[in-house]
C-alpha positions in Angstrom: -76.4 -6.4 -16.5 -73.9 -4.4 -18.6 -76.2 -1.4 -18.9 -76.7 -1.0 -15.2 -72.9 -1.4 -14.7 -72.4 1.5 -17.1 -74.9 3.6 -15.4 -73.6 3.1 -11.8 -72.6 6.4 -10.1 -69.0 7.2 -9.9 -67.6 7.4 -6.4 -65.8 10.4 -4.9 -62.4 8.5 -4.8 -62.8 7.7 -8.5 -63.6 11.3 -9.3 -60.5 12.5 -7.5 -58.3 9.9 -8.9 -59.8 10.7 -12.5 -58.9 14.4 -11.9 -55.4 13.6 -11.0 -54.9 11.3 -13.9 -56.1 14.1 -16.3 -53.5 16.3 -14.8 -50.9 13.9 -15.4 -51.9 13.7 -19.1 -52.5 9.9 -19.0 -56.3 9.6 -18.4 -57.1 8.2 -21.7 -54.8 5.0 -21.4 -56.1 1.7 -20.0 -54.0 0.2 -17.0 -53.5 -3.4 -16.3 -55.3 -5.4 -13.5 -53.3 -8.4 -12.0 -55.2 -11.7 -12.5 -52.7 -14.1 -11.1 -49.1 -14.7 -11.2 -47.3 -12.3 -13.3 -49.9 -12.2 -16.0 -51.7 -8.9 -16.3 -54.8 -7.9 -18.6 -56.1 -4.7 -19.7 -59.3 -3.6 -17.7 -62.3 -2.1 -19.6 -64.6 -1.7 -16.6 -62.5 0.2 -14.5 -61.5 3.8 -15.5 -57.7 3.9 -16.3 -57.2 7.2 -13.8 -58.4 5.0 -10.9 -55.4 2.4 -11.8 -52.9 5.1 -12.6 -51.2 5.1 -8.9 -51.7 3.3 -5.5 -55.2 4.6 -4.3 -54.9 2.9 -1.0 -51.6 4.6 -0.2 -53.1 7.9 -1.2 -55.9 7.5 1.0 -54.0 6.5 4.0 -51.8 9.7 3.6 -55.0 11.6 3.3 -56.4 10.0 6.6 -53.1 10.8 8.4 -53.0 14.5 7.1 -56.7 14.9 8.2 -56.1 13.3 11.6 -53.2 15.4 12.0 -55.1 18.9 11.1 -57.7 17.9 13.9 -55.1 17.2 16.4 -52.9 20.2 15.7 -56.1 22.3 16.4 -56.9 20.5 19.5 -53.4 20.6 20.7 -53.0 24.3 20.0 -56.6 25.7 20.6 -55.7 26.8 24.3 -52.2 28.4 23.4 -53.7 32.1 23.4 -54.3 31.9 26.9 -50.5 31.8 27.4 -49.2 35.3 27.7 -46.3 34.2 25.1 -49.2 33.7 22.5 -51.8 36.3 23.7 -51.9 37.9 20.2 -52.8 34.9 18.5 -56.5 33.7 17.6 -57.5 30.2 18.9 -57.5 29.1 15.2 -53.9 30.5 14.6 -52.1 27.3 14.0 -55.1 25.5 12.5 -55.3 28.4 9.8 -51.4 28.1 9.0 -51.6 24.4 9.0 -54.2 24.4 6.5 -52.3 26.8 4.4 -49.1 24.4 4.7 -51.4 21.6 3.4 -52.6 23.5 0.4 -49.1 24.6 -0.4 -47.9 21.0 -0.1 -50.8 19.6 -2.0 -50.1 21.8 -5.0 -46.4 20.9 -4.5 -47.3 17.4 -4.7 -49.4 17.5 -8.0 -46.6 19.4 -9.5 -44.0 16.8 -8.2 -46.3 13.9 -9.7 -45.6 15.3 -13.3 -41.9 14.8 -13.1 -40.4 11.8 -14.7 -38.0 9.8 -12.5 -35.4 10.2 -15.4 -35.4 13.9 -14.6 -34.9 13.5 -10.8 -32.0 11.0 -11.8 -30.3 13.6 -14.0 -30.8 16.6 -11.5 -29.7 14.6 -8.4 -26.2 16.3 -8.1 -27.5 19.6 -8.6 -30.3 19.1 -6.0 -27.5 17.9 -3.6 -25.6 21.1 -4.2 -28.6 23.3 -3.8 -29.3 21.6 -0.1 -25.8 22.4 0.7 -25.9 26.0 -0.2 -29.2 26.2 1.8 -27.8 24.5 4.6 -24.7 26.9 4.6 -27.1 30.0 4.2 -29.0 29.1 7.4 -25.8 29.5 9.3 -25.1 33.1 7.9 -25.9 35.7 10.8 -28.8 37.7 9.6 -29.7 35.1 7.0 -30.6 32.2 9.3 -33.4 32.6 12.1 -32.7 31.8 15.6 -35.3 30.1 17.4 -34.6 28.7 21.1 -31.0 29.0 20.6 -30.9 26.9 17.2 -30.2 28.5 13.8 -32.4 26.1 11.5 -34.8 28.6 9.6 -34.6 30.7 6.7 -37.5 33.5 6.6 -39.4 33.7 3.5 -41.7 36.5 4.3 -43.9 35.6 7.2 -43.0 32.0 6.9 -40.0 29.9 8.3 -38.4 27.2 6.0 -36.2 24.6 7.4 -33.2 23.7 4.9 -32.7 20.3 6.8 -36.0 19.1 5.3 -34.8 19.6 1.8 -31.5 18.1 2.8 -33.3 15.0 3.8 -34.8 14.5 0.2 -31.8 15.7 -1.6 -29.5 13.1 0.3 -32.2 10.5 -0.5 -32.2 11.4 -4.3 -28.4 11.9 -4.5 -27.8 8.5 -2.6 -30.0 6.6 -5.1 -28.4 8.1 -8.0 -24.9 7.4 -6.6 -25.6 3.8 -6.1 -26.8 3.3 -9.7 -23.4 5.1 -11.0 -21.3 3.0 -8.7 -23.3 -0.4 -9.3 -20.1 -1.8 -10.9 -17.7 -1.1 -8.0 -20.0 -1.3 -5.1 -17.8 -4.0 -3.4 -15.0 -1.7 -3.2 -15.0 0.5 -0.2 -12.7 3.4 -1.3 -14.4 3.7 -4.6 -18.2 2.9 -3.8 -18.8 3.8 -0.2 -16.0 6.5 1.1 -17.2 9.2 -1.3 -21.0 8.8 -0.2 -19.7 8.8 3.4 -17.9 11.9 2.8 -20.9 13.6 1.2 -23.0 12.7 4.4 -20.4 13.9 6.6 -20.4 17.3 4.7 -24.2 17.4 5.6 -23.7 16.2 9.1 -21.2 19.1 9.9 -23.7 21.6 8.9 -26.5 20.2 10.5 -24.7 19.8 13.6 -23.6 23.5 13.5 -27.1 24.5 13.6 -27.5 22.2 16.0 -30.0 19.7 14.7 -28.8 16.2 15.7 -32.1 14.5 14.8 -32.0 15.6 11.1 -28.4 14.4 10.9 -29.5 11.1 12.4 -32.4 10.8 9.7 -30.1 11.6 7.0 -27.4 9.3 8.0 -30.2 6.4 8.0 -31.5 7.5 4.8 -27.8 7.1 3.4 -27.2 3.9 5.0 -30.4 2.3 4.1 -30.0 3.2 0.5 -26.5 1.7 0.5 -27.5 -1.6 2.1 -30.4 -1.9 -0.4 -28.2 -0.8 -3.3 -26.1 -4.0 -2.7 -23.1 -2.7 -0.8 -20.9 -5.4 0.9 -22.4 -6.4 4.3 -19.1 -6.1 6.1 -18.7 -2.6 4.8 -22.2 -1.8 5.7 -21.7 -3.1 9.4 -18.5 -1.2 9.6 -19.9 2.0 8.4 -22.9 1.4 10.9 -20.4 0.9 13.7 -18.6 4.2 12.9 -21.8 6.1 12.9 -23.1 4.7 16.3 -19.6 5.5 17.8 -19.8 9.1 16.3 -23.3 9.7 17.6 -22.1 8.2 21.2 -19.0 10.5 20.9 -21.1 13.6 20.2 -23.4 12.9 23.1 -20.5 12.3 25.5 -18.7 15.4 24.4 -21.8 17.8 24.9 -23.0 18.6 28.3 -26.4 19.4 27.3 -27.0 16.3 25.2 -25.6 14.1 28.1 -28.2 15.9 30.2 -31.0 15.0 27.9 -29.8 11.1 28.1 -29.9 11.4 32.0 -33.3 13.0 32.1 -34.5 10.2 29.8 -33.3 7.7 32.2 -35.2 9.4 35.2 -37.5 12.1 33.9 -39.4 12.5 37.3 -36.4 12.9 39.4 -36.2 16.1 41.5 -33.2 17.0 39.2 -34.8 16.8 36.0 -38.4 16.9 36.4 -38.4 20.8 35.9 -35.5 20.7 33.4 -34.6 18.6 30.7 -37.1 16.0 31.7 -40.1 18.3 31.9 -41.5 17.3 28.3 -40.9 13.7 28.6 -42.5 13.6 32.1 -45.6 15.5 30.9 -45.8 13.3 27.8 -45.8 10.1 29.9 -48.4 11.8 32.2 -50.7 12.6 29.2 -50.5 9.1 27.8 -51.1 7.5 31.2 -54.4 9.6 31.5 -55.5 8.4 28.2 -55.5 4.7 29.4 -57.4 2.4 26.8 -59.8 4.5 25.1 -58.6 8.2 25.8 -60.4 11.2 27.6 -62.2 12.0 24.3 -61.3 14.5 21.4 -60.6 17.9 23.0 -60.3 16.7 26.7 -56.7 16.6 27.0 -55.5 18.6 30.2 -51.8 18.3 29.3 -52.1 20.6 26.5 -53.3 23.4 28.7 -49.7 24.7 29.0 -48.4 21.9 30.8 -46.8 20.2 27.7 -44.5 22.4 25.7 -44.3 21.9 21.8 -47.6 19.7 22.1 -48.8 20.5 18.4 -45.1 19.9 17.0 -42.9 17.1 18.6 -45.3 15.9 21.2 -48.6 15.5 19.3 -48.5 11.8 19.8 -48.9 12.5 23.5 -51.9 14.6 22.9 -53.2 11.8 20.7 -52.5 9.1 23.5 -54.4 11.3 26.0 -57.5 11.9 23.9 -57.7 8.5 22.0 -56.2 6.4 24.4 -53.8 3.1 23.7 -56.5 2.2 20.8 -55.6 5.6 19.0 -52.0 5.2 19.4 -52.0 1.5 18.1 -54.4 2.5 15.2 -51.8 5.2 14.3 -48.8 2.8 14.6 -50.5 0.4 12.2 -51.2 3.1 9.6 -47.6 4.0 9.6 -46.4 0.4 9.5 -48.7 -0.3 6.5 -47.8 2.8 4.7 -44.0 2.0 5.1 -44.5 -1.5 4.0 -46.4 -0.3 0.9 -43.9 2.1 -0.2 -41.3 -0.6 0.1 -43.2 -2.8 -2.0 -43.6 -0.2 -4.8 -39.6 0.0 -4.5 -39.1 -3.6 -4.9 -41.5 -3.7 -7.8 -39.5 -1.2 -9.5 -36.3 -2.8 -9.0 -37.7 -6.0 -10.3 -38.8 -3.9 -13.5 -35.0 -3.0 -13.6 -35.6 0.6 -12.7 -33.1 0.7 -9.9 -33.0 4.3 -9.3 -36.8 4.7 -8.9 -36.9 1.6 -6.7 -34.2 2.9 -4.4 -35.8 6.3 -4.1 -39.1 4.8 -3.2 -37.4 2.5 -0.5 -35.5 5.6 0.8 -38.9 7.4 1.3 -40.0 4.4 3.2 -37.1 4.4 5.4 -37.1 8.3 5.9 -40.8 8.4 7.0 -40.6 5.0 9.2 -37.5 5.8 10.8 -38.7 9.5 11.6 -42.2 8.2 13.0 -40.3 5.4 15.0 -38.3 8.1 16.7 -41.0 10.5 17.4 -43.0 7.9 18.8 -40.4 6.4 20.8 -39.6 9.9 22.2 -43.3 10.3 23.3 -43.6 6.9 24.8 -40.3 7.3 26.7 -38.5 4.7 24.9 -35.8 7.2 23.6 -34.4 10.4 24.6 -36.1 13.6 23.6 -35.2 14.5 20.0 -36.6 17.5 18.0 -38.2 15.4 15.3 -41.8 15.8 14.2 -44.4 13.0 13.5 -44.4 12.7 9.5 -47.5 14.2 7.8 -49.3 15.1 11.1 -47.2 17.5 13.2 -47.5 21.3 12.8 -44.6 22.5 10.5 -44.8 23.9 7.2 -41.4 22.6 5.4 -41.8 19.2 7.1 -45.3 18.8 5.7 -44.3 20.3 2.3 -41.3 17.8 2.0 -43.3 14.8 3.2 -45.9 15.4 0.4 -43.4 16.0 -2.2 -41.7 12.6 -1.1 -45.1 10.7 -1.1 -45.8 12.1 -4.6 -42.6 10.8 -6.1 -43.5 7.5 -4.7 -46.9 7.6 -6.5 -44.8 8.5 -9.5 -42.6 5.6 -9.2 -45.9 3.5 -8.8 -47.5 5.1 -11.7 -44.4 4.5 -14.0 -44.3 0.8 -12.8 -47.9 0.2 -14.0 -47.1 2.0 -17.2 -44.1 -0.3 -18.0 -46.2 -3.6 -16.8 -48.8 -2.8 -19.8 -45.9 -2.5 -22.1 -45.3 1.3 -22.2 -41.9 3.1 -21.9 -40.8 5.7 -19.3 
């Protein structure tokens, strides 16, 4: 029996996990297997490289990336028929998305090698670097203007969004900040106010682009980490109230933001159907056409120049049209499962007295979960239109890159958790 077990073929997931384990330099170590309660024992039958990180999480991420790749191609294949994109090949966006995935995968492999202690030491400098990038994008001649917004830096033929780096930098900085302020977290002026000021500076720079959606994500990440870090509940709700009031004031004082809210309330009205409510109305039409099981992959009509930005902000609408209610529900379940899994990894790290690593992992869960919630809410007509992509799936180089870097950091946290549980040091 032992001989037949030893000669059993190694599956593809095991081969991939073994390759990643060798890259991390830990392939020879034997990792623990939970056998009940809090007791762990070493496994001699399962390769250590397979247990080195959360494989289930990895494969859910791979599934979302693969599904996103297929849907980006489906949503963009007809775009060359539009005179604006007449010089593009039908595979233009597919090819670029594959390139972004390759770059993101390489960046994720490199990120996985970085110990969490190094991220903790580099947190303030990473935050400063993000601020400098946000300032640079506002400089005329440096920042690239697209559709009236100055959100991109040109790196050769590729545009890069500093706001995506800012999300990650604020996450790392907030986790480090809470660890440093753990002794005074009950005092508003010594614990909360400095972090609030840092987020406010980032917010001012993001609103100058303007990119209110990114600011909302940054604010929620910071608030979530403050709450999970143990900030007094009264202070937390006070800050939350101030933020909600600030966002309401920004909307009320901006005519075009007010118009978006009115269009959201009645997208099919004569006043809004061809204006601010155009995208939302066609998104709802697409999802309505999908019914229960969808019209089939490639069968979307709304992507044929009716629904703008179908391959970016409104990718879910095309998924709803082609895969129906079943496809949308499957997608929601995958994101819910992934968010819950990442939160579990964060709680595990905190239980092992690795507070910084745990807060970082939970911050990634808040980031991906909240942004997915906003994007889905916009596509389904539950929230006003906001320029946020669907994490891991929508077309966009900088977003895919930073999403994969964040997931790699979570896998590193999980790897270090397992290393500590078998008696090692990190």
